[in-house]
N, C-alpha and C positions, 0 to 999 in steps of 0.2 A: 197436431196442423194448428194453426194460428191464422184467421185473416186479417190480423196486424199480424206481420211477420214482424218476430224482433230483429231479422236480419235487414230490414227496410234503413236503419241508421250505418249499418255497417257496408252496406253491400256497394261498391264503385262504379258508376256508370260509366258504363261503354259509348255513351254517345252517339252519335250521327257516322255513320263508316258506310266503308266501299260495302255492296250487296256481297262480293265474295270473300271480303275478307270475313265478314262475318258469318256468313254461312260455313267457313272453315271453321272458326271459332266455335259454333254450333256443331260439328262432325266430331272434334275431339271432348267434346263432352257429353253426346248422348250416345248411345247402342247404336241406332240407325248409320246406317250408310245408303248411296247410292246403288239400283234404282228405286228404294223405297223410297227412302232422301229426293225431293224432284223440286221445293224451293230454291225459286230465285231470286234477287234484286232482295236482300235480307236487309234490313234495320234495325237497331234495336236501339231507344234513347233512354233504356232506362229501366222501363216501365212497362213497355207497348213494343213488340214485336210485329213488325210488319213483311210482308211476301210477296209473290205473287207465283201462281202454278199455273201450267197450260193444263189440257182435260186430256188424257189418253186413252179410255179404260172404257171399251164397251159397254155402254148403257144398258144392251139389250132393248127388251120395250120399255126402257123407264122412258121420261120427258126430263128434256132440264137441261142445262148450259152445260153439267156432267152429272153423274150420276151422283146420287146419295151416299154411297159408299166413300167414293173417290176424293168428295168435297169435305166425307171425315176425316180419310186419310191425312190429307194436305194440312187438316184444320186441327191434328191429332199430332204433328210433329211441329206446326209453328204453336201449340201449347206447352208442348214439351221444350222446344225452343226457349220460347220466354223465363219459364222458369228456368231450366241448364242456366241462362245468363242473368238471373239475378240469383243462383247462389254464390254465398261468402268462396264457395272452393272452386276453383279450375279443372278437378278432377273429372274422370269421365264415371256416369250412374245410367243405369238404365231406366225406363220409363216406360213402364208397365200397365195398359191402360187399366182401370178399374172400371169405369161406366160412360155412356155417351148418353145423352139429352139434348137431342138436337130437331129444331124444327125449321121449316124449309120451305120456299116461297118459288112462285112462277118466276122466270126469268127470261127477258126478249132476246138476247142471244142467244144465236146458233151453237152446236155443240160444239168443245174443240176450243170456246174463245178463254182468253186465260183471264185465272179470277182470283183477286187480291184478300188475301187474307190479314189480319189483325187480333193479337193475341195477346190479354193481358191476366196475369196470376192474379187469383179472387183468392187462396188457399195455398203457404207454403210450410213446408216442414222440413224434418230430416230423413224421413222415412215415407213424403208423401206429399200430396201437392194438387192444385186445380185451376182450370183455366178456361174462361169464357172465350170464344171465338165468334168472329165474324167474319162471313164470304160475299165479298161482294164483287157487281161489275162497276162500271163507270160512274153512274145513279142508282143502282138496284144493289137492294141486300138480298142476297141469295140466301141464305144461309145463317144461323145463329145457333151454338151449340154449346153446353158446356159440360166438359172433361175430365175426370178424377184421376189420376194416376197415381200408383204406389214406386216409390224412388228406390229403386238400390244400387248403391256402391259400387263400383268395377269388381273389388277385390270380393266380396261378398256372393256377388253372381256369380262369379268365375266359380268358387268354391261349391254355391247352391246347386248349379248346373253342370258340374264339370264334365258329368258322362255326358250332354248333349253338345257338345263341344264337336266342330267338326273343322281341324285344320285346312283342309281344302277347298273349304264352300267360298266362292269366287262370289263378286258384287257386279256380274255382268247380266244380261237379259231387262225385263221390261217388266209392267203392271198394264198392258195394252189388250190383255183377255184372262181369265178364268180357266183354270183348267175346267176338264169336263168332270159331271158327277162320273161314279162308278156305275149308279143304277138309280133311278128314280122311279116312283110309280107316284100316282095321284089322284083325285075322284074332285066334286066342285068342292070340294070343305075342306079335306087335308091332301098334302104334299111330303112325300118322306123320300130322302134323298141318303145317298152315302158318299162321302166326297175323301178318298188317299188324298193326303200331306204329302207333297213331291219339294224337296228340295226349291225345284224350279220356282212355286208360290213365294218364298220365304226370302228372295235374293236381298239383302241389303238388310233384312230383319229375323235375329242382328247379325251383326258382322259374326261370321265364324259360330253362333250359335241359332240355327234355322227354325223359326219362331212364326206359326204363321199369323199374319198382320190379323191384328182382332176388325181391324176393316176389310180385308178380305172375307172374313169368317159373315160380315155384316153382306158387303155385295152378294155372297153366296147363299145366304139365306135371302135374299131381297130378292135373286134370280131362282129362287124355290116359290117363292109365292107368286112370280112371273105367272107359275103353272096355273094359279089359281083366280086370276084376273085376265078375262078374259078380252081386253082390249089393252093400249097403251097407258099407263100411269103416270103418278109424279106419287114420289114420297112426298106427305106432308108435314110428317112427324113420327120420331123412332128415339126408344129407350131401349138402350144398348145395354147389358150386364154381363162381365168375362171375370167371374173367379179363378179360373186357372187356363192357362198355357196348352198351347196347342201345337206339338213337335213335328219336322219331319218327319216322316215314318208310321204318324199316327192313322187311324180314321177313323172318322169323324160318322156318326148318325144324323142328319138334319130332320128336322122335323116342323113346319108349320100349317096354322089350320087357322081360318075363319073364326074371329070371335066377335060377342055382342060387344056393341061403344063401353068407355070411349075410343078402344084402337079396333080395328077393321081385323089385323093378324095378330097370332100370337104363338112363336117357339123357339127351340132349343138349339144347341149340340151339344151331340155328349161322344167322350171316346171311354171306353174300358167300364161303363159305367157310372161316369163323373161328368159332372157338366161344365163344360167350357166357356158358353156363352148361352146368355137366355132375350128374346127380342120381340117388344113389341113395336108395331108398324099400324102407318095412318097413312093408307094411299087416298087418291082423288084420281078418277079413272076419266079417258076418254078427252083432256087435253091436248094441246096441238102446241103448246111453248112452254 
C-alpha cells in the first residue's frame, strides 16, 4: 500500500455527475447495498467524494446531531466509495474495515439534520486502502475520521466466504435502532452484555453475505458504555480495531470498562474465543448540544 499510488496516473476521473448516477456506480463497485448504504447526492471529481446522509439511528443517551456510530457508518461508506471509484478496475470489491480513528465535535443542529461527508483517499493498493473523511453541517465540522480497509475482490470474497452466503437474504429494513442485548450486567466500572447477531442487523452489509457492520458493533459498544455514564454524554474520540468479521448467527460477548486516561473507557467484543473488535472511547458528560 502506498500513499502515492501508481494508479494515480492511470485512473480516469469521473468528473461531476448526477448524484444518482454516481451512487449507482458506487453500488456496482462495493459490496454494500441499501439500507446500509444511505448516501445521497454523491459527487466525485476524481479525487474527492462528497455526499450527504440523514440521521436515523436512535442515539440513546448520546448527544449530538447524530450518534458517533452513525456518523462513522456514513463516513466508512464514503471512504470506501472514494477508494472504489479511484481504482483502475470497475469490478466489485468488498471493503472490510480494519480500523477507525475518530474525533467528534459539538454540533449545534438538532438530531436528524442531514450531515455532509467529504472523503479523500490517503493510501491505495490492490489489497488495502485508507481514507480521511470529514462530516460537516453547513458551517461546522462535526467529525473527522481516518479509516483503513482490507480490499477483497468479489471472486476471492465469494470463495473465502462461500459457506456464509445466503441466497434469500434481502436488503430491506432500516438501521433506525439496534437489536436488544440478550443479557446485560454492570456495576459502576464494568459492563458486560451478550448480543445475538441476527440477519436483521446486517441488511445491505453485505448483499447476500450478512455480516454485522463494524459501525453497528461500535454503536452497541457505545450503548453498553452508557450503562457506566450516569448522564447524557457526547463521544469526543474513539479508536476501533476490527481484526475479524462477525456473521449473522454469531453470539458476541461485549465488555466495556472504565480506564485511566487518555481514554475514559476501553473494551472489546468476542465470539468463540476470538476478538472481533476492540474499542477505546473518550466521552464528555452533561452537554446539551
